[in-house]
C-alpha positions as CSV (number, residue, x, y, z in Angstrom):
1,M,16.3,-3.6,-24.6
2,N,20.0,-3.5,-25.2
3,G,21.1,-3.4,-21.6
4,P,21.8,-6.5,-19.6
5,R,19.1,-7.8,-17.2
6,I,19.5,-6.6,-13.7
7,T,19.7,-9.5,-11.3
8,P,19.0,-8.6,-7.7
9,P,20.6,-10.6,-4.9
10,A,19.0,-13.9,-4.3
11,R,16.3,-13.9,-1.7
12,V,14.4,-16.6,0.2
13,V,10.9,-16.9,-1.2
14,Q,8.2,-19.0,0.6
15,D,6.7,-21.3,-2.0
16,P,3.0,-20.6,-1.1
17,S,3.5,-16.9,-1.7
18,M,4.4,-17.6,-5.3
19,R,1.7,-20.2,-6.0
20,P,-1.9,-19.5,-7.2
21,V,-4.2,-19.7,-4.2
22,G,-6.3,-22.3,-6.1
23,D,-3.4,-24.7,-5.6
24,L,-3.4,-24.2,-1.9
25,L,-6.9,-25.2,-1.1
26,R,-7.3,-28.1,1.4
27,G,-10.4,-30.2,1.0
28,P,-14.1,-29.2,0.7
29,T,-15.4,-26.1,2.4
30,P,-17.8,-26.6,5.3
31,M,-21.1,-24.9,4.9
32,C,-24.2,-24.2,7.0
33,P,-27.6,-22.7,6.2
34,A,-28.3,-19.3,7.7
35,H,-31.0,-20.8,9.9
36,A,-28.5,-23.2,11.5
37,T,-27.7,-22.5,15.2
38,V,-24.3,-21.4,16.3
39,R,-24.0,-24.7,18.2
40,D,-24.4,-26.6,14.9
41,T,-21.9,-24.3,13.2
42,A,-19.3,-24.8,16.0
43,E,-19.7,-28.5,15.7
44,T,-19.3,-28.3,11.9
45,M,-16.0,-26.4,12.4
46,A,-14.7,-28.9,14.9
47,S,-15.6,-32.0,12.8
48,S,-14.0,-30.5,9.7
49,R,-11.0,-29.0,11.6
50,R,-11.5,-25.7,9.9
51,R,-11.7,-22.2,11.4
52,S,-14.6,-20.9,9.3
53,V,-17.9,-21.9,7.8
54,L,-19.5,-20.4,4.7
55,I,-23.3,-19.6,4.6
56,P,-24.9,-19.6,1.1
57,L,-27.0,-16.5,0.6
58,G,-29.1,-17.8,-2.3
59,D,-27.9,-15.2,-4.8
60,G,-24.5,-16.9,-5.6
61,T,-22.7,-15.0,-2.8
62,H,-21.8,-16.2,0.7
63,G,-21.5,-15.1,4.3
64,I,-18.8,-16.3,6.6
65,V,-18.6,-17.2,10.3
66,T,-15.2,-17.7,11.9
67,Q,-14.0,-19.0,15.3
68,G,-13.3,-15.4,16.2
69,D,-16.9,-14.4,15.3
70,L,-18.2,-17.1,17.6
71,T,-16.1,-15.7,20.4
72,R,-16.8,-12.0,19.8
73,R,-20.3,-12.0,18.5
74,V,-21.8,-14.9,20.5
75,L,-19.9,-15.6,23.8
76,A,-18.8,-12.0,24.4
77,A,-22.1,-10.6,23.4
78,G,-24.1,-12.9,25.7
79,R,-25.9,-14.7,22.9
80,G,-27.0,-18.3,23.4
81,P,-26.1,-21.5,21.5
82,T,-29.4,-21.5,19.6
83,T,-28.7,-18.1,17.9
84,P,-29.1,-18.5,14.1
85,V,-25.7,-18.3,12.5
86,G,-27.1,-15.8,10.0
87,A,-27.3,-13.3,12.8
88,V,-23.6,-13.3,13.5
89,M,-22.1,-13.9,10.0
90,T,-20.2,-11.4,7.9
91,A,-21.9,-10.9,4.5
92,P,-21.1,-10.6,1.8
93,V,-17.6,-12.1,2.3
94,R,-14.5,-10.9,0.6
95,T,-13.2,-13.3,-2.0
96,C,-10.3,-13.8,-4.4
97,R,-9.8,-15.5,-7.7
98,A,-8.0,-18.8,-7.9
99,D,-5.2,-17.4,-10.1
100,R,-4.2,-14.7,-7.5
101,L,-0.8,-15.3,-6.1
102,G,-0.6,-16.3,-2.4
103,A,1.5,-13.2,-1.6
104,D,-1.2,-11.0,-3.1
105,A,-4.0,-12.8,-1.2
106,L,-2.0,-12.5,2.0
107,M,-1.8,-8.7,1.5
108,D,-5.6,-8.6,0.9
109,M,-6.1,-10.4,4.2
110,L,-3.7,-8.1,6.1
111,E,-5.2,-5.0,4.6
112,H,-8.8,-5.9,5.4
113,G,-8.1,-7.6,8.7
114,V,-9.4,-11.0,7.7
115,R,-7.8,-14.5,8.0
116,Q,-9.8,-16.4,5.5
117,L,-10.7,-15.8,1.8
118,P,-13.1,-17.8,-0.2
119,V,-11.5,-18.7,-3.6
120,L,-13.5,-18.3,-6.8
121,S,-12.9,-19.7,-10.3
122,A,-12.7,-17.5,-13.3
123,R,-16.5,-18.1,-13.7
124,G,-17.2,-17.1,-10.2
125,E,-17.7,-20.6,-8.8
126,L,-16.7,-21.3,-5.2
127,L,-13.7,-23.6,-5.0
128,G,-12.8,-23.4,-1.4
129,V,-11.3,-21.2,1.3
130,V,-7.7,-20.3,1.8
131,E,-6.6,-19.4,5.3
132,D,-3.7,-17.2,6.5
133,A,-2.0,-20.3,7.9
134,D,-1.8,-21.7,4.4
135,L,0.3,-18.6,3.4
136,L,2.0,-17.3,6.4
137,G,5.6,-17.6,7.6
138,T,6.5,-16.8,11.2
139,A,7.5,-13.2,10.4
140,A,4.5,-12.4,8.3
141,R,2.2,-13.8,11.1
142,G,3.8,-11.2,13.3
143,G,2.3,-8.5,11.0
144,F,-1.2,-10.0,11.4
145,L,-0.8,-10.1,15.2
146,L,0.4,-6.6,15.4
147,R,-2.3,-5.2,13.2
148,G,-4.9,-7.0,15.3
149,N,-3.4,-5.5,18.5
150,I,-3.4,-2.0,17.0
151,S,-7.0,-2.3,15.9
152,R,-8.1,-3.5,19.4
153,A,-6.2,-0.8,21.3
154,T,-8.7,0.6,23.9
155,D,-7.1,3.9,24.6
156,T,-4.3,6.2,23.4
157,D,-1.7,4.9,25.8
158,E,-2.3,1.3,24.7
159,L,-2.0,2.4,21.0
160,V,1.3,4.1,21.7
161,T,2.6,1.0,23.5
162,V,1.6,-1.4,20.7
163,A,2.9,0.9,18.0
164,T,6.4,0.9,19.5
165,R,6.7,-2.7,18.2
166,I,6.5,-1.5,14.6
167,P,10.3,-1.0,14.1
168,A,11.0,-4.5,15.6
169,L,8.5,-6.0,13.2
170,V,10.3,-4.4,10.2
171,L,13.7,-5.7,11.5
172,G,12.2,-9.1,11.9
173,L,10.8,-9.2,8.5
174,R,14.1,-8.1,6.9
175,Q,16.0,-10.7,8.9
176,T,13.9,-13.5,7.4
177,R,15.0,-12.1,4.0
178,M,11.5,-11.4,2.9
179,A,11.3,-9.5,-0.3
180,P,11.7,-5.7,0.4
181,L,8.5,-4.8,-1.6
182,D,6.6,-7.2,0.7
183,V,8.1,-5.7,3.8
184,S,7.1,-2.3,2.6
185,A,3.5,-3.4,1.9
186,I,3.2,-4.9,5.4
187,L,4.6,-1.8,7.0
188,S,2.3,0.4,5.0
189,V,-0.8,-1.6,6.1
190,I,0.4,-1.5,9.8
191,I,0.9,2.3,9.5
192,D,-2.6,2.8,8.0
193,A,-4.1,0.6,10.8
194,T,-2.4,2.8,13.4
195,V,-3.7,6.0,11.7
196,T,-7.3,4.6,11.5
197,R,-7.2,3.6,15.2
198,A,-5.8,7.0,16.2
199,L,-8.7,8.7,14.3
200,D,-11.2,6.4,16.1
201,L,-9.8,7.2,19.5
202,V,-9.4,11.0,19.3
203,T,-11.8,12.3,16.6
204,E,-15.0,10.6,17.8
205,A,-17.7,10.7,15.1
206,A,-16.7,13.8,13.1
207,D,-17.8,13.9,9.5
208,F,-14.7,13.9,7.3
209,T,-12.5,11.7,5.1
210,W,-8.9,11.2,6.1
211,L,-6.5,10.6,3.2
212,S,-3.1,8.9,3.4
213,L,-0.7,10.2,0.7
214,G,2.6,9.2,-0.8
215,S,4.6,6.0,0.0
216,V,2.1,4.7,2.6
217,A,-0.8,5.0,0.2
218,R,1.3,3.3,-2.5
219,R,2.1,0.5,0.0
220,E,5.8,1.3,-0.4
221,A,6.6,2.7,3.1
222,L,10.0,2.2,4.6
223,P,11.3,3.1,8.1
224,A,12.2,6.6,7.0
225,S,8.7,7.3,5.6
226,D,6.8,10.1,7.3
227,L,3.0,10.7,7.2
228,D,1.6,12.7,4.3
229,T,-2.1,13.3,5.0
230,A,-5.0,15.3,3.7
231,M,-8.7,15.7,4.6
232,I,-12.0,16.1,2.8
233,R,-14.1,18.2,5.1
234,P,-17.9,18.4,5.1
235,D,-19.5,21.1,2.9
236,R,-19.7,24.5,4.5
237,S,-17.4,23.4,7.3
238,D,-15.0,25.7,9.2
239,F,-11.3,25.1,8.4
240,A,-10.1,26.2,11.9
241,E,-12.4,23.7,13.6
242,F,-11.1,20.8,11.5
243,A,-7.5,22.0,11.7
244,E,-7.7,21.6,15.5
245,L,-9.4,18.2,15.0
246,A,-6.6,17.1,12.6
247,Q,-4.0,18.1,15.1
248,R,-5.2,15.5,17.6
249,P,-4.5,12.4,15.6
250,H,-1.2,13.8,14.3
251,A,0.0,14.5,17.9
252,L,-1.0,10.9,18.9
253,L,0.7,9.4,15.9
254,V,4.0,11.3,16.7
255,R,3.8,9.6,20.1
256,C,3.4,6.3,18.2
257,G,6.7,7.0,16.4
258,L,5.1,8.1,13.1
259,R,6.4,11.5,12.1
260,S,4.3,14.1,10.2
261,D,5.6,15.1,6.7
262,A,8.5,17.6,7.1
263,N,7.4,19.5,4.0
264,G,4.0,20.3,5.4
265,A,1.8,17.9,3.5
266,V,-0.5,17.4,6.5
267,A,-4.2,17.7,7.1
268,T,-3.7,20.5,9.6
269,R,-2.9,22.9,6.8
270,R,-5.5,24.6,4.7
271,R,-3.8,23.5,1.5
272,F,-4.5,19.9,2.5
273,S,-7.9,20.4,4.1
274,R,-10.7,21.1,1.7
275,T,-14.3,20.2,1.1
276,Q,-15.1,17.8,-1.8
277,D,-16.1,20.7,-4.1
278,E,-13.0,22.7,-3.1
279,W,-10.7,19.7,-4.0
280,I,-12.4,19.2,-7.3
281,R,-12.2,23.0,-8.2
282,A,-8.5,23.0,-7.2
283,T,-7.9,19.9,-9.2
284,E,-9.4,21.5,-12.3
285,A,-7.3,24.6,-11.8
286,W,-4.1,22.6,-11.4
287,I,-4.9,20.6,-14.6
288,R,-5.5,23.9,-16.5
289,D,-2.2,25.3,-15.3
290,P,0.0,22.5,-13.8
291,F,2.9,24.9,-13.0
292,H,0.7,27.3,-11.0
293,D,0.3,26.8,-7.3
294,R,2.6,23.7,-7.4
295,G,-0.1,22.0,-9.5
296,L,1.9,19.0,-10.7
297,V,3.1,18.2,-7.1
298,M,-0.5,18.4,-5.8
299,L,-1.9,16.3,-8.6
300,S,0.8,13.6,-8.0
301,L,0.0,13.5,-4.3
302,L,-3.7,13.1,-5.0
303,L,-3.1,10.4,-7.5
304,D,-1.3,8.5,-4.8
305,S,-3.9,9.0,-2.1
306,R,-5.9,6.4,-0.2
307,A,-8.9,7.0,2.2
308,V,-8.1,5.4,5.6
309,G,-10.6,7.1,7.8
310,G,-14.2,8.3,7.5
311,D,-16.2,8.0,4.3
312,A,-14.0,6.0,1.8
313,D,-16.5,6.7,-1.0
314,R,-15.1,10.3,-1.1
315,S,-11.6,9.2,-2.2
316,L,-10.1,11.6,-4.8
317,T,-7.7,9.4,-6.8
318,E,-10.1,8.1,-9.4
319,A,-11.8,11.4,-10.0
320,V,-8.4,13.2,-10.4
321,A,-7.1,10.5,-12.8
322,E,-10.3,10.7,-14.9
323,K,-10.0,14.5,-15.2
324,L,-6.3,14.2,-16.1
325,R,-6.9,11.6,-18.8
326,A,-9.3,14.1,-20.5
327,H,-6.4,16.7,-20.7
328,P,-3.6,15.4,-23.0
329,R,-1.5,18.5,-22.3
330,A,-1.5,18.0,-18.6
331,M,-0.6,14.3,-19.1
332,R,2.3,15.3,-21.3
333,L,3.5,17.7,-18.6
334,L,3.2,14.9,-16.0
335,L,5.4,12.7,-18.2
336,R,7.9,15.6,-18.9
337,E,8.3,16.2,-15.2
338,A,8.7,12.4,-14.6
339,V,11.6,12.0,-17.1
340,A,13.3,15.4,-16.6
341,E,15.8,14.1,-14.0
342,P,16.8,10.8,-15.7
343,A,17.1,12.6,-19.0
344,R,19.9,14.8,-17.7
345,P,23.3,13.4,-16.7
346,H,22.3,11.6,-13.5
347,P,23.8,13.0,-10.3
348,L,23.7,9.6,-8.6
349,R,25.4,7.9,-11.4
350,Q,28.2,10.5,-11.4
351,I,28.7,10.0,-7.7
352,L,28.7,6.2,-8.1
353,S,31.3,6.4,-10.8
354,R,33.5,8.3,-8.4
355,R,32.6,5.9,-5.6
356,S,32.5,8.6,-3.0
357,G,30.1,10.9,-1.3
358,P,26.6,10.8,0.0
359,V,23.6,10.0,-2.3
360,D,19.9,10.3,-1.8
361,L,18.5,6.8,-2.8
362,K,14.9,8.0,-2.8
363,A,15.3,11.2,-4.8
364,H,17.7,9.9,-7.4
365,G,16.9,6.2,-7.4
366,A,13.3,5.4,-6.5
367,M,11.5,8.6,-7.3
368,P,12.2,8.6,-11.1
369,V,10.6,5.1,-11.3
370,M,7.6,6.1,-9.2
371,N,7.0,9.2,-11.3
372,I,7.2,7.3,-14.6
373,A,4.9,4.5,-13.2
374,R,2.4,7.1,-12.0
375,W,2.1,8.6,-15.5
376,A,2.0,5.2,-17.2
377,G,-0.6,3.8,-14.8
378,I,-2.9,6.8,-15.1
379,C,-2.7,6.6,-18.9
380,A,-3.4,2.8,-18.8
381,G,-6.4,3.4,-16.6
382,V,-5.2,1.3,-13.7
383,T,-6.6,2.3,-10.3
384,D,-3.9,0.5,-8.2
385,R,-1.4,2.9,-6.7
386,S,1.5,0.4,-6.5
387,T,4.5,1.4,-8.7
388,I,5.0,-2.2,-9.8
389,V,1.4,-2.8,-10.7
390,R,1.3,0.5,-12.6
391,L,4.3,-0.6,-14.7
392,Q,2.9,-4.0,-15.3
393,A,-0.4,-2.5,-16.5
394,A,1.3,-0.1,-18.9
395,A,3.7,-2.8,-20.4
396,G,2.9,-3.6,-24.0
397,T,0.2,-0.9,-24.3
398,G,2.3,1.5,-26.4
399,L,3.0,3.5,-23.3
400,L,6.0,1.4,-22.2
401,L,7.8,-1.3,-24.0
402,D,7.7,-4.7,-22.2
403,D,11.5,-4.6,-21.7
404,D,11.3,-1.0,-20.3
405,A,8.6,-1.9,-17.8
406,R,10.6,-5.0,-16.8
407,V,13.8,-3.1,-16.3
408,L,12.1,-0.3,-14.3
409,S,10.5,-2.9,-12.1
410,E,13.8,-4.7,-11.5
411,S,15.6,-1.4,-10.9
412,F,13.0,-0.3,-8.4
413,D,13.3,-3.6,-6.6
414,V,17.1,-3.1,-6.4
415,V,16.8,0.4,-5.1
416,Q,14.2,-0.6,-2.5
417,Q,16.4,-3.4,-1.3
418,I,19.3,-1.0,-0.7
419,R,17.1,1.6,0.9
420,L,15.6,-1.0,3.3
421,R,19.0,-2.4,4.2
422,H,20.4,1.1,4.9
423,Q,17.5,2.2,6.9
424,C,17.4,-1.0,9.0
425,E,21.1,-0.6,9.8
426,Q,20.4,3.0,11.0
427,L,17.5,1.7,13.0
428,E,19.6,-0.9,14.7
429,Q,22.3,1.6,15.5
430,G,19.9,4.2,16.9
431,L,20.8,6.7,14.2
432,P,18.4,9.1,12.5
433,I,16.8,7.2,9.6
434,T,17.3,8.8,6.2
435,D,17.7,7.9,2.6
436,E,21.2,9.4,2.4
437,V,23.9,6.8,2.2
438,D,27.6,7.2,1.7
439,V,28.7,5.3,-1.4
440,D,31.8,4.0,0.4
441,T,29.6,2.1,2.9
442,L,28.0,0.1,0.1
443,T,29.3,-3.4,-0.6
444,P,30.8,-3.8,-4.1
445,L,27.8,-5.9,-5.1
446,Y,25.3,-3.3,-4.0
447,R,27.3,-0.5,-5.5
448,S,27.4,-2.4,-8.8
449,L,23.7,-3.2,-8.7
450,L,22.8,0.4,-7.9
451,S,25.0,1.8,-10.6
452,E,23.4,-0.6,-13.2
453,A,19.8,0.3,-11.9
454,V,20.5,4.0,-12.2
455,R,21.9,3.6,-15.7
456,E,18.8,1.6,-16.8
457,I,16.4,4.1,-15.2
458,A,18.1,7.0,-17.0
459,G,18.0,5.1,-20.3
460,V,14.2,4.5,-20.1
461,G,13.7,8.1,-19.1
462,R,15.7,9.3,-22.2
463,R,13.6,7.1,-24.5
464,L,10.4,8.4,-23.0
465,S,11.7,12.0,-23.2
466,Y,12.5,11.6,-26.9
467,A,9.1,10.1,-27.6
468,E,7.4,12.9,-25.8
469,S,9.4,15.5,-27.7
470,A,8.4,13.8,-31.0
471,G,4.8,14.1,-30.1
472,A,4.1,10.4,-29.5
473,W,1.7,11.4,-26.7
């Protein structure tokens, strides 16, 4: 890579988030057999000063009982102190490897609504339990508390009231100088939790799968993000019936401050509400002719989808990715579309050079990186939807040079920092939240960083475009 390394502004990083969780374990893990009583388990927690106890299951896996479980599943349920702990445990428990970074483990906890994770060695041996308190700063703890309050909302009015705290949470996270990509991840999890609770409250036990699309599914949401959604309906179901059903959660989510996609990517429309077979048939048609029926756009949306309600086993991302990998022509077109904008004289770079006028940070800064990362991640076989993870997976595989993957990741980080700063300022001032920013309002530092990031993104795009034209893929 000939260009200089992009150096984002310094940011405060909590040490635990950058350390392997294996380094954060505190003493031995308390355990109890499944036949032990909940009284014995509570005494074990108290004597060990820990908030959880593991229960060996005999097959190398474990169950877990936490202080919260004793409150909800014993006291609140009217069970007595002699209840076997095996009757109230969660099994099997979610785990993480010892080499996983604290920040990643924290996001696992937040996403799944847990506060403890057993830590395993590379050979699968139990090393201990890491708790949220070992990883959390004050701001991140607010994300846990808000997610819990959202999940426990008892009716629609309570959900609306709790959800109004989401903007304040984002502002608080930014004020602590938390990394913008981490702010986005926490916001995305909170949005999905709100969607899931809204579905629970207003759709009862309907048989469907609700999909989150776009930035929320990638865990890259910002305050300006709206809700892109889709639905997998039951076989032989009536569209009109499920369109009315989908309208109810969307109406509630608007009350919660979460806007529906302005371009119409919502589960109330027939285009985004299909049975599993209909989605598969449509996917195959889009792969055969990606330029028909906005095929490339629809494929990109499905590749960034995540099931957040109903049957998660009916998620479409893996099936779409597998079908795409079997069609080299469609993959080449996906790459060609990804690099088309950076390969031309970049409009954002032109505006920045004049240092005047409005620019769309998402369309001309973040989106080219997302598109390249999507193509590279699918080629590399990675199932994670994160832009950064996709770039890391493709690095050194022949898809992306290590330096190109690095510079795209750093450029994406810069653009996301500027986007978050801009949107939070609009939020604080009570202005409409958008990705359009007047270049004259950027500080000289951010203007310089953005100009460098755009130059680097365009350079990677040109190299990929030349390679595609030469038949490298």
